C-alpha positions as CSV (number, residue, x, y, z in Angstrom):
1,X,4.6,0.8,-4.3
2,X,6.7,-1.8,-2.2
3,X,6.1,-5.5,-1.4
4,X,9.1,-6.9,0.6
5,X,12.0,-4.9,2.1
6,X,14.8,-7.6,2.3
7,X,16.7,-10.0,0.2
8,X,14.8,-12.8,-1.8
9,X,15.8,-16.4,-1.2
10,X,16.9,-18.6,-4.1
11,X,13.4,-20.0,-4.5
12,X,11.4,-16.7,-4.2
13,X,8.9,-16.7,-7.2
14,X,9.1,-12.9,-7.7
15,X,12.5,-11.6,-6.7
16,X,11.9,-8.2,-8.3
17,X,9.4,-7.6,-5.5
18,X,12.2,-7.6,-2.9
19,X,14.0,-4.3,-2.3
20,X,17.1,-4.6,-0.2
21,X,17.1,-2.8,3.3
22,X,20.2,-0.8,2.0
23,X,18.4,0.4,-1.2
24,X,15.2,1.3,0.8
25,X,17.1,3.3,3.3
26,X,18.9,5.0,0.5
27,X,15.5,5.7,-1.5
28,X,14.0,7.2,1.7
29,X,17.0,9.4,2.2
30,X,16.9,10.6,-1.4
31,X,13.3,11.6,-0.8
32,X,14.1,13.5,2.3
33,X,17.1,15.3,0.6
34,X,15.0,16.2,-2.3
35,X,12.3,17.7,-0.2
36,X,9.6,15.1,-0.3
37,X,7.5,14.3,2.7
38,X,5.4,11.2,3.2
39,X,1.6,11.4,3.5
40,X,-1.2,9.0,4.0
41,X,-3.7,8.2,1.1
42,X,-6.4,9.7,3.4
43,X,-4.5,13.0,3.6
44,X,-4.1,13.1,-0.2
45,X,-7.7,12.3,-0.7
46,X,-8.8,15.0,1.6
47,X,-6.7,17.5,-0.4
48,X,-8.3,16.3,-3.6
49,X,-11.8,16.4,-2.4
50,X,-11.8,19.1,0.3
51,X,-8.7,21.2,-0.4
52,X,-7.0,20.3,3.0
53,X,-3.3,21.3,3.2
54,X,-0.6,18.8,2.3
55,X,3.1,18.9,3.0
56,X,5.4,20.0,0.2
57,X,6.1,17.4,-2.4
58,X,3.8,14.6,-0.9
59,X,4.5,11.1,-1.6
60,X,2.4,8.1,-0.4
61,X,4.6,5.1,0.5
62,X,2.5,2.0,0.1
63,X,3.3,-1.6,1.1
64,X,1.2,-4.3,-0.3
65,X,0.1,-7.7,1.2
66,X,1.6,-7.5,4.8
67,X,5.0,-8.8,5.3
68,X,7.0,-9.0,8.4
69,X,9.6,-6.6,6.9
70,X,7.1,-3.8,6.9
71,X,7.4,-3.8,10.7
72,X,11.0,-5.0,11.2
73,X,12.7,-3.0,8.4
74,X,10.4,-0.5,6.8
75,X,8.9,1.2,9.9
76,X,12.2,1.9,11.5
77,X,13.5,3.7,8.4
78,X,10.4,5.8,8.0
79,X,10.3,6.6,11.6
80,X,13.8,8.0,11.5
81,X,12.2,10.6,9.1
82,X,9.2,11.0,11.1
83,X,7.1,9.5,8.4
84,X,4.5,6.6,8.2
85,X,3.6,4.3,5.5
86,X,0.3,2.8,4.0
87,X,-0.2,-0.9,4.5
88,X,-2.4,-2.7,2.0
89,X,-3.3,-5.7,4.1
90,X,-4.3,-9.0,2.8
91,X,-6.2,-10.5,5.8
92,X,-4.8,-14.0,5.5
93,X,-1.3,-12.6,5.9
94,X,-2.1,-11.7,9.7
95,X,0.0,-14.6,11.1
96,X,3.4,-15.4,12.5
97,X,5.9,-15.1,9.8
98,X,4.0,-12.3,8.1
99,X,2.4,-9.7,10.5
100,X,0.8,-10.4,13.7
101,X,-2.1,-8.5,15.1
102,X,0.3,-6.9,17.7
103,X,2.7,-5.8,15.0
104,X,0.0,-4.3,12.9
105,X,-1.1,-2.3,15.9
106,X,2.5,-1.3,16.3
107,X,2.3,0.0,12.7
108,X,-0.9,1.8,13.5
109,X,0.6,3.3,16.6
110,X,3.5,4.7,14.6
111,X,0.9,6.4,12.3
112,X,0.5,4.0,9.4
113,X,-2.7,3.8,7.5
114,X,-4.1,0.4,7.0
115,X,-6.3,-0.3,3.9
116,X,-7.7,-3.5,2.4
117,X,-6.1,-5.7,-0.1
118,X,-8.7,-8.5,0.0
119,X,-8.7,-11.8,2.3
120,X,-6.9,-14.4,0.0
121,X,-5.5,-12.1,-2.8
122,X,-7.3,-13.7,-5.7
123,X,-7.9,-12.2,-9.3
124,X,-11.2,-10.6,-8.5
125,X,-12.2,-10.6,-12.1
126,X,-12.4,-14.4,-12.0
127,X,-14.4,-15.0,-8.7
128,X,-18.1,-15.3,-8.3
129,X,-20.3,-12.7,-6.9
130,X,-20.3,-14.1,-3.4
131,X,-16.7,-14.4,-3.2
132,X,-16.2,-11.0,-4.7
133,X,-18.3,-9.5,-1.9
134,X,-16.6,-11.4,0.8
135,X,-13.0,-10.4,-0.6
136,X,-13.9,-6.8,-1.0
137,X,-16.4,-5.9,1.7
138,X,-15.4,-8.7,3.9
139,X,-11.8,-7.7,4.1
140,X,-12.8,-4.1,5.1
141,X,-15.2,-5.4,7.8
142,X,-12.5,-7.8,9.1
143,X,-9.9,-5.2,9.4
144,X,-12.1,-2.6,11.0
145,X,-13.4,-5.3,13.5
146,X,-9.7,-6.3,14.5
147,X,-8.2,-2.9,14.6
148,X,-10.7,-0.1,14.8
149,X,-9.4,1.7,11.8
150,X,-11.6,3.2,8.9
151,X,-10.2,1.1,6.1
152,X,-11.4,3.8,3.5
153,X,-9.2,2.6,0.5
154,X,-8.7,-0.6,-1.4
155,X,-5.9,-1.9,-3.4
156,X,-6.6,-4.4,-6.1
157,X,-4.7,-7.7,-5.9
158,X,-2.0,-7.7,-8.7
159,X,-3.7,-4.7,-10.0
160,X,-6.3,-6.8,-11.6
161,X,-9.9,-5.1,-11.9
162,X,-12.7,-4.5,-14.4
163,X,-16.0,-2.6,-14.2
164,X,-17.6,-5.3,-12.0
165,X,-14.8,-5.3,-9.6
166,X,-14.7,-1.5,-9.4
167,X,-18.4,-1.4,-8.8
168,X,-18.1,-3.9,-5.9
169,X,-15.4,-1.7,-4.4
170,X,-17.6,1.4,-4.7
171,X,-20.5,-0.6,-3.2
172,X,-18.5,-1.7,-0.2
173,X,-18.0,2.0,0.8
174,X,-14.4,2.7,-0.1
175,X,-13.6,6.1,-1.2
176,X,-10.8,5.2,-3.6
177,X,-8.7,2.4,-4.9
178,X,-5.2,1.9,-6.2
179,X,-3.9,-0.2,-8.9
180,X,-0.5,-1.2,-10.5
181,X,-0.9,1.0,-13.3
182,X,2.4,3.1,-13.6
183,X,2.3,6.8,-13.1
184,X,1.5,9.8,-10.6
185,X,-1.9,9.3,-8.8
186,X,-4.5,11.9,-9.8
187,X,-8.3,12.1,-9.4
188,X,-8.4,12.9,-13.2
189,X,-7.6,9.3,-13.7
190,X,-10.5,8.2,-11.5
191,X,-10.4,7.8,-7.9
192,X,-11.0,4.1,-8.1
193,X,-8.2,3.5,-10.6
194,X,-5.3,5.5,-9.1
195,X,-1.8,5.0,-10.6
196,X,1.2,4.1,-8.4
197,X,5.0,3.8,-9.1
198,X,6.3,0.3,-8.6
199,X,9.7,0.1,-6.9
200,X,11.6,-3.1,-8.0
201,X,14.6,-4.6,-6.5
202,X,16.8,-3.8,-9.4
203,X,16.1,-0.1,-9.2
204,X,18.5,1.0,-6.5
205,X,18.6,4.6,-5.7
206,X,19.4,5.8,-9.2
207,X,16.5,3.9,-10.6
208,X,14.2,5.1,-7.9
209,X,15.0,8.6,-8.6
210,X,14.6,8.2,-12.3
211,X,11.0,6.8,-11.8
212,X,10.1,9.8,-9.7
213,X,11.4,12.3,-12.1
């Protein structure tokens, strides 16, 4: 799980969410050297549910929110390995300075999967029923309308969810959802509460490798 590939400004509220371009490149090279292969969440889901083949040592590289660096920094590195990422897109981040529609189409053209991360990134546990519906089902509908992609998976903003939120995600037609709960993703933990491994700015390559081990 990544957020921003780049260096934080002095006023950045969450500097640990920034992974430097150098560290990111080193982390992807570590994966390649150790036999990992990037896969979409859809491909992993199809393995879990239908037994479809996966590459050796598959890893889903997810990028939350929708930052310009997904296009300018992450995509070129992944492309050098013939890999693609998964963009968990907050709809309101489709704008100059974050990601434009053209840049998102560029990611899709490079093989990236685009999944939903709500419209405004609220704590879904605290919103009313109408807003919950708009953020969950509405974000899927909006991304599908703009980009013509399936949007079969959901990512909880800040990892916040409860039974009501999970029910809304199911009702919106998603096949699975990801959290910020630390660990390896497995359907045994529930398809709508999948674990991920957060990569922080202080991890470097050694910390990255330690988390995966």
